[in-house]
C-alpha positions as CSV (number, residue, x, y, z in Angstrom):
1,M,25.1,126.3,128.4
2,L,28.8,126.7,130.0
3,T,30.8,128.3,128.1
4,L,34.7,127.8,127.7
5,P,37.5,129.3,125.7
6,I,38.3,126.9,123.4
7,T,41.1,127.3,120.9
8,N,41.9,124.8,117.6
9,A,46.0,124.8,116.7
10,R,48.1,122.9,114.6
11,A,50.1,120.0,116.3
12,T,53.4,122.3,116.0
13,D,51.2,125.5,117.5
14,A,49.7,123.9,120.5
15,V,52.1,123.9,122.9
16,P,54.5,127.5,123.2
17,R,58.7,126.4,122.8
18,G,59.9,125.8,126.1
19,R,57.8,125.4,129.3
20,I,54.8,127.0,130.5
21,G,55.0,128.9,133.9
22,Y,51.9,127.8,136.3
23,D,51.7,128.5,139.6
24,L,50.6,125.7,141.2
25,S,49.5,127.1,144.3
26,A,46.5,129.0,142.5
27,E,43.1,128.2,143.4
28,R,42.7,126.5,139.9
29,L,45.2,124.1,137.7
30,L,45.2,124.8,133.9
31,L,45.2,121.4,131.9
32,H,45.8,121.1,128.2
33,T,43.9,118.2,126.7
34,I,43.2,116.5,123.9
35,Q,39.2,115.2,123.7
36,T,36.9,114.0,121.2
37,Q,33.8,116.2,119.9
38,D,31.7,114.0,122.3
39,A,33.8,114.6,125.0
40,V,33.6,118.5,124.4
41,D,30.0,118.9,124.2
42,A,29.7,116.3,127.6
43,L,31.6,119.3,128.7
44,L,30.0,121.9,127.8
45,S,26.5,120.8,128.5
46,G,27.7,119.3,132.1
47,G,30.4,121.2,133.3
48,V,32.5,118.2,133.8
49,L,34.3,116.1,131.9
50,V,34.1,112.0,133.7
51,P,37.2,109.8,133.1
52,D,36.3,106.6,132.0
53,S,38.9,104.1,133.4
54,S,38.1,101.4,130.6
55,L,39.3,103.8,127.6
56,A,42.3,104.4,129.6
57,E,46.1,103.0,128.5
58,P,46.8,100.1,130.7
59,L,50.9,101.4,130.9
60,Y,49.8,105.0,132.1
61,A,47.0,104.0,135.0
62,D,49.4,104.9,137.6
63,A,50.1,108.9,135.3
64,Y,46.3,108.9,135.4
65,A,45.0,107.6,139.0
66,W,44.1,111.3,140.0
67,M,41.5,111.6,137.4
68,L,39.7,108.7,138.7
69,Q,39.3,110.6,142.1
């Protein structure tokens, strides 16, 4: 089974104050997400998290379209 560094945090501690600097030219992109336990289990067992467009908020369809590619 795939192992990932999963951490828990209170909502007030989940994101440090200020912007988080990322190297956009890096080989990998670090994403932060909040998911259900079922989604985490699917990610750990299969190695990928596949989006379900039927669960997406229609108002944000454009912002999240890249995930469906």
